MARZAFI-509001 format. One line per 2 residues: number of its first residue (from 1); their letters; for each residue z, y, x of N, C-alpha, C, CB. Coordinates in steps of 0.05 Angstrom, whole numbers. Each point is the difference from the previous one (the first is absolute). Glycine has a CB too. Example, Ala and Ser with C-alpha at 12.3 -4.5 7.8 and 13.67 -1.06 7.14 Angstrom:
BEGIN
1 = AS = 156:-114:264:0:24:-18:0:24:18:25:-23:-38; -39:44:31:1:24:16:14:22:-15:-43:-13:24
This chain:
BEGIN
1 = ME = -545:494:-341:20:-4:26:16:37:-7:-39:-43:49; 69:42:-46:6:21:3:11:18:29:3:-19:-48
3 = FG = 2:40:42:8:14:39:27:23:3:-62:3:11; 72:-12:7:26:8:4:-3:22:27:22:-51:-22
5 = LF = 3:55:29:-4:20:25:35:-12:5:-46:56:-13; 42:-55:51:27:-8:3:10:19:22:-8:-48:-14
7 = VQ = 28:53:10:12:21:21:23:-12:16:-12:39:-30; 22:-25:54:20:-8:22:14:13:15:-22:-25:0
9 = GY = 20:54:-1:7:24:12:-1:-11:35:35:23:-48; -63:-23:53:-18:-3:29:7:31:9:-47:-38:-14
11 = VP = 61:35:41:0:18:12:2:3:34:13:6:-48; -36:-6:59:-9:-16:24:10:28:22:-51:-40:-23
13 = RS = 56:17:43:15:23:22:-19:29:1:20:-44:36; -46:39:-31:-21:18:-3:9:25:-15:-33:-38:2
15 = RQ = 41:36:-18:2:15:-24:30:20:-3:-32:-43:-20; 42:21:32:34:16:3:2:21:24:25:-47:-16
17 = EA = -45:38:40:0:17:22:-19:25:0:12:-41:22; -22:41:-45:-20:27:-10:9:13:-26:-43:-22:21
19 = DP = 67:14:-34:12:13:-22:24:-4:-2:-34:-1:-20; 51:11:23:31:-5:3:14:-9:-23:1:33:32
21 = EA = -23:-28:-59:10:-9:-23:-16:-19:-9:20:39:-9; -33:-57:21:-15:-21:-4:15:-19:-24:-20:6:51
23 = EH = 38:-14:-43:6:-21:-26:9:19:-26:19:-44:34; -15:67:-41:-2:8:-18:-17:0:-20:21:12:24
25 = HA = -46:5:-6:-28:0:-10:-9:-25:-4:-9:38:20; 15:-59:-4:-20:-29:-5:16:-8:-26:-15:-20:56
27 = LI = 37:26:-66:15:-8:-30:-16:10:-15:45:1:6; -38:23:-9:-17:20:-17:-29:-5:-4:30:32:16
29 = EE = -48:-39:3:-20:4:-9:0:-34:-6:-21:52:24; 30:-68:-20:-1:-34:-14:6:7:-31:22:-34:45
31 = TE = -2:52:-55:-2:5:-35:-28:13:-3:55:13:-11; -63:9:24:-24:12:-9:-19:-32:-3:6:60:29
33 = YV = -8:-72:-11:-23:-23:-7:3:-17:-25:-5:-3:47; 29:-3:-48:-2:-14:-22:2:14:-28:17:-32:30
35 = IQ = -17:60:-31:-7:18:-27:-26:0:7:38:33:-12; -47:-29:32:-35:9:-9:-9:-29:-7:-15:45:37
37 = AD = 27:-70:-28:-6:-29:-12:4:0:-29:15:-22:42; 5:37:-49:3:-3:-27:-21:14:-16:47:-5:9
39 = RS = -57:22:-4:-17:20:-10:-32:-10:3:38:38:12; -40:-60:15:-21:-4:3:-7:-29:-14:2:34:40
41 = GF = 13:-46:-59:-4:-24:-8:10:-25:9:-31:23:-9; 49:-19:34:13:-27:13:20:-9:-20:-4:14:50
43 = KY = 6:-39:-53:20:-10:-20:35:-12:13:-53:-16:-30; 42:19:54:28:-12:14:3:23:22:-7:-59:-6
45 = AW = 36:70:18:11:4:28:20:-14:10:-11:37:-7; 10:-49:31:24:-18:8:7:13:27:-15:-47:-25
47 = AS = 46:48:23:15:14:22:21:-17:15:-6:41:-27; -3:-40:52:20:-22:11:29:7:9:-41:-19:16
49 = EH = 54:-3:-10:30:4:5:0:-12:30:23:-4:-54; -22:19:74:5:-8:33:23:14:7:-49:-4:14
51 = HF = 67:-14:8:17:19:6:-6:-8:35:41:5:-52; -32:17:73:-1:0:28:-23:-6:10:40:-11:1
53 = LE = -70:15:-16:-21:-1:4:-16:28:13:11:-36:-35; 3:50:60:-10:26:10:-29:2:-1:38:4:28
55 = EY = -49:18:-43:-30:4:0:-13:-10:-14:1:6:33; 4:-39:-38:-16:-15:-19:6:8:-34:1:-40:41
57 = SH = 27:39:-39:4:6:-30:29:16:-2:-27:-48:-18; 33:70:6:14:18:-1:13:-3:-30:-30:27:38
59 = LS = 17:-40:-59:0:5:-28:19:-30:-4:-55:34:-13; 90:-27:20:9:-15:-6:15:3:-30:-3:-9:51
61 = AN = 9:23:-56:15:11:-33:-15:0:-18:27:28:14; -51:-46:-19:-16:3:-9:6:2:-36:-20:-19:48
63 = DV = 44:15:-50:0:-5:-30:8:31:-12:17:-57:3; -5:81:22:0:20:-5:-28:10:-4:42:-1:20
65 = FL = -63:-7:-3:-23:13:1:-18:-10:-22:7:8:47; 7:-31:-61:-21:-3:-20:19:6:-27:-35:-38:28
67 = GY = 54:49:-27:13:17:-24:-14:25:-6:43:-16:12; -60:30:15:3:32:-3:-33:-12:-6:46:39:37
69 = LA = -55:-55:-33:-28:-4:-7:-8:-9:-34:-3:-14:55; 28:-2:-59:-1:-12:-33:0:32:-23:37:-57:16
71 = HA = -33:81:-6:9:27:-8:-44:10:4:79:9:28; -74:-17:3:-29:15:3:-27:-5:-8:22:7:31
73 = TE = -22:-34:-41:-22:-12:-11:2:-10:-26:-10:-9:40; -15:6:-53:8:-10:-21:-21:-23:-13:25:45:-2
75 = RI = -36:-60:18:-11:-23:-16:-1:-21:26:-33:28:-43; 29:-28:69:2:-10:22:22:-28:-6:-12:52:25
77 = HL = 13:-72:-20:32:-17:0:6:3:27:-4:-39:-37; 31:43:40:10:1:32:20:-31:6:3:66:0
79 = GS = -10:-70:28:9:-22:3:10:-4:32:-32:-15:-42; 55:-2:41:19:-7:26:-15:-16:15:41:0:-20
81 = GI = -53:11:49:-6:-20:7:4:0:31:-28:-5:-41; 55:2:42:16:-20:-20:33:16:-2:-32:-52:18
83 = FN = 45:40:-40:26:-1:0:8:-24:18:3:22:-44; 25:-22:57:3:-20:25:20:-7:-16:-15:16:49
85 = PL = 21:-41:-66:22:-1:-16:20:-31:7:-33:33:-40; 28:-24:72:22:-18:19:24:13:-3:-30:-15:36
87 = PQ = 53:8:-42:32:4:-7:4:16:21:18:-44:-22; -22:34:51:6:20:31:-7:21:-2:-5:-27:27
89 = VN = -29:38:-43:-14:26:1:10:11:-25:-42:-11:27; 38:-2:-50:3:14:-27:11:-23:-24:-43:38:15
91 = HP = 67:-29:-22:18:-19:-25:-25:-8:-13:49:26:-12; -50:-50:-6:-24:-2:-5:15:17:-31:-32:-51:36
93 = VK = 51:60:-45:4:2:-32:-16:34:8:58:-37:-26; -48:52:52:-11:20:1:-26:5:2:36:3:11
95 = VA = -53:-25:2:-26:-1:-1:-5:-4:-35:-6:-21:56; 13:7:-69:-4:-6:-33:7:31:-16:19:-58:4
97 = EK = 5:66:1:-5:32:-7:-20:22:4:37:-12:4; -39:13:23:-25:11:12:-24:-2:-10:19:-7:32
99 = VA = -29:-17:-45:-23:-9:-6:1:8:-36:-3:-41:46; 18:43:-63:4:3:-21:4:32:-5:15:-49:-3
101 = ML = -7:61:21:7:30:0:-27:7:2:47:7:22; -62:-10:1:-28:4:1:-18:2:-16:10:-14:28
103 = DH = -3:-17:-39:-22:-9:-28:6:25:-31:8:-68:17; 17:81:-15:5:13:-22:-13:33:6:47:-37:-12
105 = LS = -43:42:38:-8:20:11:-28:11:1:35:-13:17; -52:-22:-11:-26:4:-9:-10:2:-22:-2:-16:28
107 = SG = 17:1:-50:-12:-3:-22:-18:-34:-2:-1:60:1; 18:-71:20:-12:-38:-8:-23:9:25:2:-21:-71
109 = RF = -1:34:89:-30:-4:13:17:-12:26:-44:44:-21; 66:-52:35:9:-3:24:-8:-40:0:45:53:3
111 = EF = -52:-60:27:-5:-19:2:18:-17:24:-43:20:-24; 54:-42:23:20:-5:13:-13:-18:20:36:9:-37
113 = GS = -33:-1:65:-2:-15:20:9:-3:19:-21:2:-14; 27:-31:29:24:-7:14:-10:-10:27:28:-11:-43
115 = GR = -2:2:55:-20:-9:31:29:-11:11:-49:43:14; 39:-46:14:25:-2:17:8:4:27:-2:-21:-28
117 = GA = -11:52:33:-7:19:17:-15:-8:19:33:19:-9; -45:-6:30:-19:12:13:-5:-22:30:17:56:-25
119 = GS = 2:-70:30:4:-22:27:22:13:13:-51:-16:10; 52:6:18:34:-8:9:9:29:6:-4:-52:26
121 = HE = -13:72:-15:14:27:1:17:10:-18:-32:7:20; 23:-13:-53:12:12:-22:19:-16:-8:-35:21:-13
123 = IL = 27:-43:17:21:-23:-13:21:-4:18:-34:-26:-24; 31:23:50:29:5:14:17:24:-4:-20:-24:32
125 = GF = 7:42:-46:16:28:7:29:-9:-30:-58:52:23; 51:-72:-39:14:2:-22:11:-29:10:-27:34:-40
127 = LP = 14:-52:44:12:-31:6:2:-7:29:-22:-17:-42; 38:29:60:-4:0:28:7:-27:0:9:48:19
129 = GV = -16:-62:-1:5:-24:12:-13:-22:-12:37:18:13; -54:-19:-29:-19:-21:-16:-26:-4:27:10:22:-65
131 = TD = -17:-46:66:-11:-14:20:-30:0:-15:45:-30:22; -42:22:-38:-34:-2:-27:4:9:-19:-17:-36:4
133 = MN = -11:49:-1:-3:27:-20:-2:-14:-25:-26:35:31; 20:-61:-36:-4:-16:-23:26:3:-18:-31:-32:25
135 = HT = 54:26:-5:16:6:-15:9:23:-25:1:-24:40; -17:46:-43:3:18:-24:-16:-19:-26:-1:53:33
137 = KE = -12:-64:-31:-9:-15:-17:12:-16:-18:-24:5:27; 48:-14:-17:14:-14:-9:15:19:-19:-3:-32:37
139 = IW = 14:58:-30:13:23:-12:-14:-1:-21:14:27:33; -41:-18:-24:-15:8:-30:-6:-10:-23:-12:15:25
141 = EE = 7:-40:-16:-1:-25:-13:23:-2:-24:-19:-21:47; 48:27:-35:23:-6:-18:-3:32:-14:38:-43:31
143 = TI = -39:57:-20:-6:26:-27:-14:9:-10:18:10:9; -51:-21:-10:-18:9:-19:5:-1:-27:-26:-11:31
145 = AE = 30:-9:-34:2:-13:-33:22:6:-4:-25:-36:-4; 43:59:10:24:10:-15:-5:21:-19:26:-13:36
147 = FP = -49:29:-23:-5:29:-7:-9:3:-34:-17:9:55; 1:-32:-63:-7:3:-31:26:-7:-6:-50:-12:-9
149 = KM = 65:-9:22:29:4:-27:14:20:-4:10:-36:5; -13:51:16:15:29:6:-2:17:-22:-11:0:48
151 = WL = -22:-3:-52:-10:23:-12:0:-11:-32:-30:21:45; 24:-44:-51:-9:-14:-23:31:-3:-16:-47:-29:24
153 = QD = 65:18:-9:31:-13:-18:12:27:5:11:-60:12; 0:59:-50:22:21:0:17:6:17:-4:-8:-33
155 = EY = 21:-9:37:13:1:31:-9:-22:14:42:23:-13; -43:-15:35:-16:-20:28:30:-18:-3:-38:41:46
157 = QG = 25:-76:-42:22:-21:-3:17:5:28:-31:-39:-31; 14:49:53:15:-5:24:-8:-16:15:30:11:-19
159 = FT = -28:-3:48:-7:-29:19:18:0:20:-47:-3:-5; 44:-29:17:13:-3:22:-19:-14:17:45:2:-21
161 = GK = -55:9:48:-15:-15:21:7:-4:22:-27:11:-17; 11:-15:40:7:0:34:0:28:9:-24:-46:10
163 = HW = 13:65:-18:-4:22:12:10:24:-14:-36:-23:20; 36:21:-44:17:21:-12:10:-10:-34:-29:40:36
165 = SL = 47:-27:-52:13:-12:-22:2:29:-10:26:-49:15; -20:47:-49:10:19:-18:7:-16:-21:-25:38:14
167 = PP = 47:-28:-34:11:-10:-21:-19:9:-19:46:-3:15; -38:1:-46:-16:16:-22:9:16:-4:-15:-23:-18
169 = RK = -8:39:21:7:33:-13:-32:7:-10:47:22:41; -46:3:-51:-24:10:-16:-11:17:17:17:-5:-43
171 = VL = -42:2:50:-13:14:13:-19:17:-4:14:-26:15; -14:46:-14:-10:32:-11:-8:18:17:29:-1:-31
173 = PK = -55:15:26:-11:-8:-23:-14:-30:-8:-4:49:7; -5:-53:-32:-21:-20:-6:-26:17:8:26:-28:-42
175 = PY = -45:13:53:-34:7:2:-8:13:-23:-12:-39:27; -5:55:-30:-19:21:-30:-13:-31:-17:-28:61:33
177 = GA = 33:-55:-54:-9:-23:-17:12:-21:7:-38:15:-9; 19:-40:-10:15:-26:0:-4:-20:14:4:9:-35
179 = AH = -15:3:56:-11:-23:28:5:19:25:-46:-30:-26; 46:16:45:2:7:24:-18:11:22:27:-26:-16
181 = PA = -32:43:32:-19:6:21:-16:-21:14:29:36:5; -45:-42:-4:-23:-24:7:9:1:29:-48:6:-34
183 = MW = 57:-27:46:8:-11:21:-12:-15:22:26:5:-30; -32:4:55:-15:-2:26:12:-10:19:-19:31:-9
185 = YA = 7:-41:28:11:-15:32:-23:10:20:23:-52:-19; -5:63:32:-20:6:28:-6:-14:18:11:31:-4
187 = AG = -39:-48:10:1:-18:9:-11:8:39:-5:-27:-60; 19:21:75:2:-3:20:-20:-16:13:41:10:-11
189 = SP = -49:-37:5:-19:-19:10:-7:-16:-26:18:-3:51; -43:-5:-47:-14:-14:-16:8:-18:-19:-20:8:31
191 = SS = 50:-32:-17:6:-18:-15:20:18:-23:-7:-43:41; 13:68:-40:19:13:-13:-8:-1:-31:10:30:43
193 = YA = -40:-25:-46:-18:-1:-21:8:-18:-20:-32:12:28; 29:-39:-26:2:-24:-19:28:3:-3:-38:-33:13
195 = MA = 60:37:-4:28:2:1:8:17:-21:2:-6:47; -11:36:-49:-8:15:-12:-8:-4:-28:-6:11:40
197 = GG = -21:-30:-33:-10:-6:-32:13:-15:-11:-38:4:6; 54:-27:4:20:-14:-16:21:5:-16:-12:-16:28
199 = KG = 23:46:-14:17:12:-11:-3:22:-25:14:-14:44; -45:15:-47:-10:12:-14:0:36:4:11:-48:-25
201 = LG = -9:53:56:2:27:5:-27:10:12:52:-5:6; -65:27:-12:-19:14:12:-2:3:20:-2:14:-25
203 = VL = -17:-18:46:2:5:36:-8:25:9:-11:-44:9; 24:57:5:-3:26:12:-10:-10:30:40:30:-31
205 = GF = -67:-31:40:-17:-19:15:-1:18:30:-34:-24:-48; 55:28:55:-3:15:30:-6:-13:20:29:25:-11
207 = SV = -39:-58:7:-16:-10:23:-21:-6:3:26:-9:4; -41:15:-27:-30:-9:-1:-14:21:10:2:-29:-37
209 = QK = -19:17:65:-10:24:18:-27:4:-6:30:-9:38; -46:-13:-56:-36:11:1:0:-20:-31:-30:3:70
211 = VS = 1:7:-84:-4:-15:-22:1:-21:5:-19:23:-17; 6:-40:37:-3:-32:-6:30:-18:5:-55:4:19
213 = DM = 70:14:-10:29:-4:6:15:-5:-32:-2:34:50; -15:-28:-70:13:17:-29:-3:-35:-19:-27:73:0
215 = EW = 2:-85:8:-7:-20:-22:19:-23:5:-50:13:-4; 58:-20:20:13:-21:4:30:-7:0:-37:1:17
217 = VL = 41:29:-14:32:12:-4:6:-3:-27:-1:34:33; -19:-19:-48:-5:6:-32:9:-27:-18:-47:35:12
219 = DS = 29:-54:3:-3:-27:-10:30:-18:1:-53:4:18; 65:-5:-1:30:-3:3:21:11:-13:-16:-7:32
221 = YK = 6:39:-42:18:11:-18:-2:-10:-25:0:37:24; -30:-33:-45:-3:-9:-17:4:-31:-13:-20:40:15
223 = NA = 14:-59:9:11:-24:-5:23:-1:-4:-27:-14:20; 51:31:-6:25:-3:-10:6:16:-23:13:-11:42
225 = VK = -15:33:-51:7:13:-16:-11:-15:-29:2:42:37; -22:-62:-41:0:-12:-20:8:-18:-8:-20:16:4
227 = EA = 46:-26:13:22:-10:-7:24:9:9:-26:-30:-4; 25:56:2:30:21:6:18:-15:-21:-20:59:12
229 = EP = 44:-57:4:27:2:-19:5:28:12:25:-53:-8; -23:73:-11:7:23:6:30:12:3:-42:-2:-20
231 = VG = 49:15:37:29:3:5:3:30:-17:6:-30:54; -30:38:-60:6:25:-25:-9:-1:-25:-2:28:32
233 = GF = -1:-6:-46:-5:-9:-31:-28:0:-3:43:19:-21; -55:-22:35:-37:-7:-4:-18:-4:29:1:36:-44
235 = VN = -13:-45:43:-19:-5:21:-12:23:12:-8:-40:-21; 7:49:42:-16:29:11:-28:-11:13:49:31:15
237 = DN = -66:-51:-25:-26:-3:18:-8:16:7:-11:-25:-12; 4:33:37:-6:22:10:3:1:34:14:19:-49
239 = VM = -37:-8:64:5:-5:28:-21:29:5:12:-64:11; 6:78:5:-7:28:11:-1:-5:27:21:30:-34
241 = VT = -43:-24:58:-2:6:21:-2:25:8:-13:-35:-2; 18:32:23:-5:37:21:-19:-6:22:54:23:-1
243 = ST = -68:1:-1:-20:13:19:-2:22:8:-16:-22:-14; 3:32:40:-2:26:8:-20:11:-19:13:-8:49
245 = AI = -12:41:-53:-18:3:-20:-12:30:14:26:-30:-47; -50:38:57:-9:22:0:-28:7:-10:31:-2:30
247 = CA = -32:28:-55:-18:0:-6:-10:32:2:10:-47:-23; -38:50:38:-13:31:-1:-27:12:-16:20:-6:43
249 = ET = -25:21:-44:-21:2:-15:-28:-13:12:26:41:-16; -22:-47:37:-26:-17:29:9:-13:3:-18:20:27
251 = HA = 6:-38:-17:16:-24:17:1:4:40:-22:-39:-50; 13:66:57:8:1:17:29:11:0:-47:-1:12
253 = KA = 41:24:-30:31:12:3:18:-19:-8:-12:45:-9; 10:-69:-1:27:-11:-1:1:-17:15:7:7:-36
255 = VE = -24:-11:64:1:-7:23:12:9:16:-28:-10:-10; 25:40:-2:0:17:29:40:6:0:-67:37:-3
257 = IA = 73:-47:-37:33:5:2:10:-14:11:6:14:-30; -10:-40:24:6:-28:11:10:2:28:-35:-21:-30
259 = VG = 13:31:53:2:1:25:26:8:8:-44:6:2; 40:17:-13:18:18:0:34:2:-4:-44:9:-10
261 = GG = 46:-30:-11:29:-4:-10:20:-22:11:-21:16:-39; 17:-11:66:15:-27:13:7:-23:-15:19:30:24
263 = LN = -41:-45:-29:7:-22:-13:9:-19:12:-25:12:-23; 21:-16:49:11:-21:19:30:1:7:-45:2:18
265 = YL = 54:24:-29:30:0:13:20:-15:-28:-7:54:36; -6:-41:-62:10:-9:-24:4:-32:0:-22:41:-20
267 = QS = -2:-52:32:-5:-31:2:23:-14:21:-57:8:-9; 56:11:27:22:-18:19:31:6:-6:-35:3:40
269 = LL = 38:17:-58:25:3:-5:9:-21:-20:-5:48:13; -20:-53:-27:7:-25:-27:6:-21:14:-31:12:-38
271 = FR = 17:-21:55:6:-26:19:27:4:19:-55:-8:3; 62:34:1:30:-1:14:15:-8:-16:-3:32:25
273 = YH = 3:-18:-49:31:-7:-16:-9:-19:-13:25:42:-8; -42:-57:-13:-7:-24:-8:-7:-25:15:-11:29:-28
275 = DT = 28:-32:39:-3:-25:22:1:-27:-7:19:28:26; -11:-27:-55:-3:-25:-23:-20:-6:-12:33:8:-9
277 = FP = -55:15:9:-24:-6:-3:-13:-18:22:2:41:-27; -25:-57:12:-24:-15:17:-4:22:22:-28:-30:-42
279 = RP = 16:32:68:-6:15:16:-31:-7:14:53:9:4; -68:2:-19:-30:-7:12:-4:-5:24:-14:23:-27
281 = EG = -4:-36:36:-3:4:28:-13:15:10:7:-30:0; 9:51:26:-17:17:14:18:29:-13:-56:-34:5
283 = IP = 78:28:-17:11:22:-9:27:3:27:-18:-9:-64; 24:33:81:12:-1:17:33:5:-5:-46:10:19
285 = EW = 61:-18:1:32:3:-7:3:30:5:20:-50:16; -2:62:-32:12:24:5:18:8:26:-4:-5:-46
287 = PE = -2:22:60:-16:27:-10:-21:4:9:32:19:-6; -47:-44:16:-23:3:2:-21:3:-25:17:-21:41
289 = LL = -38:40:-46:-15:11:-26:-30:-18:7:25:61:-9; -28:-64:-23:-25:-6:-7:-17:24:15:13:-26:-48
291 = PE = -46:21:53:-10:19:16:-9:21:-26:-16:-34:48; 11:58:-41:-10:20:-23:-23:-8:-7:21:39:13
293 = YT = -19:-35:-34:-26:-11:-22:-20:27:8:32:-27:-51; -51:22:60:-29:7:1:-17:0:-22:5:-16:38
295 = EE = -34:28:-40:-12:-6:-23:-14:-23:0:1:41:-9; -6:-58:30:-9:-23:-2:20:-16:-13:-28:8:36
297 = II = 51:-5:-23:26:-25:-15:5:11:-32:36:-8:52; -38:27:-57:-3:15:-19:-18:-19:-25:4:45:37
299 = EL = -33:-42:-23:-17:-10:-20:0:-34:3:-29:47:1; 44:-58:17:-2:-27:7:27:-6:-27:-20:-1:66
301 = LI = 42:20:-63:16:-8:-29:-11:-7:-25:25:26:17; -38:-3:-19:-13:1:-28:-18:-25:-4:1:52:-1
303 = AE = -18:-63:20:-18:-17:-4:18:-23:4:-42:26:13; 62:-34:-6:17:-25:-5:17:6:-26:4:-13:53
305 = EL = -4:34:-64:16:-1:-25:27:5:7:-29:-31:-21; 44:44:43:24:7:5:9:20:-3:-4:-25:20
307 = MI = -19:48:-30:11:24:-14:-16:6:-16:23:15:30; -18:11:-50:-20:6:-26:-2:30:15:18:-32:-56
309 = CG = -37:37:55:-18:33:17:-29:-2:-2:34:7:42; -34:20:-53:-24:4:0:-9:31:-24:-4:-62:16
311 = DP = -22:57:-30:0:23:-16:-1:-25:-30:-30:52:37; 38:-33:-58:1:-5:-22:-8:-25:-9:-2:40:0
313 = DE = -25:-45:-2:-11:-29:-3:11:-19:16:-39:16:-11; 36:-12:41:3:-20:15:36:-6:-3:-50:14:34
315 = VF = 68:3:-44:25:-17:0:0:-11:-34:30:33:45; -43:-25:-60:-7:-8:-20:0:-32:-5:-22:44:3
317 = RQ = -6:-53:15:-4:-32:8:17:-14:19:-43:9:-8; 56:14:21:19:-13:12:31:-6:-11:-31:19:31
319 = CK = 33:-9:-50:20:-8:-27:-3:-16:-9:5:29:-12; -30:-33:-2:-15:-23:-11:1:-27:2:-19:28:4
321 = RW = 17:-28:32:5:-24:17:26:-10:-11:-24:15:44; 52:-6:-44:17:2:-3:5:-11:-24:1:29:29
323 = EQ = -8:-24:-48:-9:-6:-30:-4:-28:-8:-20:40:1; -5:-44:25:-17:-28:-9:14:-22:9:-45:20:4
325 = AG = 71:-1:12:15:-33:24:15:-3:-19:6:4:57; 1:10:-78:33:-13:-19:22:22:-4:-2:-51:27
327 = AD = -3:72:-11:25:12:0:5:12:-29:-4:9:52; 26:3:-57:5:12:-27:10:30:-3:9:-46:-10
329 = QL = 0:52:46:1:25:0:-5:2:31:30:9:-44; -41:22:53:-12:7:23:17:19:3:-44:-14:-1
331 = SF = 61:21:28:22:19:7:-6:16:25:32:-31:-20; -35:52:21:-13:14:25:26:6:13:-45:24:-19
333 = GL = 57:-31:44:18:13:15:-13:23:13:24:-41:5; -6:63:-17:2:32:4:23:14:3:-33:-2:-22
335 = PI = 38:14:46:-30:12:19:3:-24:26:0:70:-10; -13:-58:28:-12:-33:18:0:24:33:-51:-44:-48
337 = GI = 55:70:41:-6:15:25:-11:22:-5:-4:-34:23; -22:37:-42:-14:19:-7:14:23:-18:-35:-34:5
339 = GR = 22:57:-1:13:29:-9:2:-4:-35:-25:35:46; 49:-17:-50:8:0:-31:-30:15:-13:64:8:5
341 = ED = -80:4:-1:-28:-1:-17:-21:-15:5:9:38:-7; -14:-53:23:-20:-26:-1:27:-15:-20:-38:-6:61
343 = TL = 64:-5:-58:4:-14:-19:-2:5:-25:17:-10:27; -21:26:-27:5:14:-36:-26:-7:-8:31:48:1
345 = NT = -46:-42:14:-32:1:-7:-4:-33:2:-19:53:24; 25:-68:-11:-3:-28:-5:9:-9:-30:9:-5:52
347 = IK = 12:16:-58:12:-5:-23:-13:6:-20:33:3:19; -45:25:-15:-17:16:-27:-24:-15:-3:14:51:7
349 = LI = -32:-54:18:-21:-22:0:-4:-22:-23:7:7:47; 13:-21:-35:5:-30:-11:3:6:-32:26:-22:47
351 = GE = -3:34:-50:1:11:-29:-25:6:-17:39:17:17; -56:-6:-6:-21:8:-12:-18:-18:5:11:43:0
353 = HV = -16:-59:14:-36:-6:3:11:-39:6:-36:63:35; 61:-66:-38:7:-28:6:3:-26:-20:19:29:31
355 = IP = 15:-3:-30:16:-20:-28:-14:-1:-30:47:16:21; -63:2:-27:-9:1:-20:-23:-26:-8:15:53:9
357 = KI = -27:-59:13:-19:-17:0:7:-33:6:-24:44:12; 50:-46:-12:9:-29:3:28:-2:-18:-22:-5:53
359 = DT = 41:26:-61:19:-5:-9:-6:15:-26:27:-10:42; -31:-12:-59:-10:21:-26:22:-3:-30:-58:-10:18
361 = DP = 80:-9:-5:16:-4:-24:25:22:-1:-13:-53:0; 22:70:-18:14:20:4:27:-10:2:-32:29:-19
363 = VH = 31:-48:3:40:-12:3:5:-19:33:6:-16:-71; 15:26:74:2:-16:30:9:-27:-8:15:41:32
365 = RT = -20:-61:-14:2:-30:-3:30:-7:2:-47:-9:21; 66:24:-13:24:-5:-3:12:6:-22:-2:3:38
367 = TR = -10:17:-54:9:7:-23:-13:-17:-21:8:45:18; -27:-58:-19:-7:-21:-18:16:-26:7:-47:21:-6
369 = FR = 61:-31:26:20:-17:4:25:-2:-10:-23:1:29; 33:29:-38:28:11:0:-2:1:-26:11:26:41
371 = QA = -35:-10:-46:6:-8:-35:-9:-25:-15:-4:45:-4; -4:-59:18:-5:-34:-21:28:-4:9:-59:-28:2
373 = AR = 73:30:28:32:-10:-10:9:15:-19:14:-13:40; -9:35:-51:16:16:-22:-15:-12:-30:11:50:35
375 = G = -30:-65:-32:-21:-7:-28:-8:27:-13:25:-47:-14
């Protein structure tokens, strides 16, 4: 199992009230986390694209963010988690151009994740009047198979569809090397896993809540990917799942950090904006918040395998459970409300004590798929 980091420009109101430059500091700190993850042996870093989601995610121009990191890092693969290719948000040709450019700037380290937006608040900003949020699925499906053609055809043959069109044109630059970056889909519901597998796409699994949820979801994906008709130049047989992670020198210290992190607020914001995600029982409607997390709640979340938290040995065992369940990549959503030093310490400790024991392959999984496609 490989390891990643996921950042999204989290700027909670409490931080804004305490610091007039909170937004700036949050964005710059998140570049530091990715740079440290690169040094600590993480293989992937994913940057979100969200719009209008105050507090929850201020990372809207993630192509610019990733361009900076392409120069500031050496080995880590940089991924769009996501680029939104709906033409009402980003014209597909512009998305293809950004992917290829980032592939060059990173010398082949770019990962292309796509998706359809976070929920009604974001989607209706670009598609006003839409009453069924599943309408975006039709637009995405019309678009996704065109990207490999734009990258691999000398002159793109052009496209005429229901939602966008383009006459034949040379789409430049082409990706770095003879194949294109690995393609992924951000799955907001379990049913999306099989759909992505059938198209030969890797899954960015933002919907899996706990380890026990992984097994049947993974089965649906792995069964579908065996019979994939890939939209790209190769099958990216890959499932990434996300989890909260706090690692400290002792269990007591890790729990103390978690209790002080305001994790209930981030979770409340998640369900405020991701209203297309399945809503677990007991999640209140915004602006009502989840109760503040006490030490007892943190211990319960750890026991129920809903978060990774503890000293390095405990975190290793918790990560090992994800590997045993079949995850190809475990990505940690950071930051989550805890301070800069504690976040950097989590990355360093996991890089020193956990990753070397689990991820023993020096080559990225997606690099192997891409090299095979190049022959």
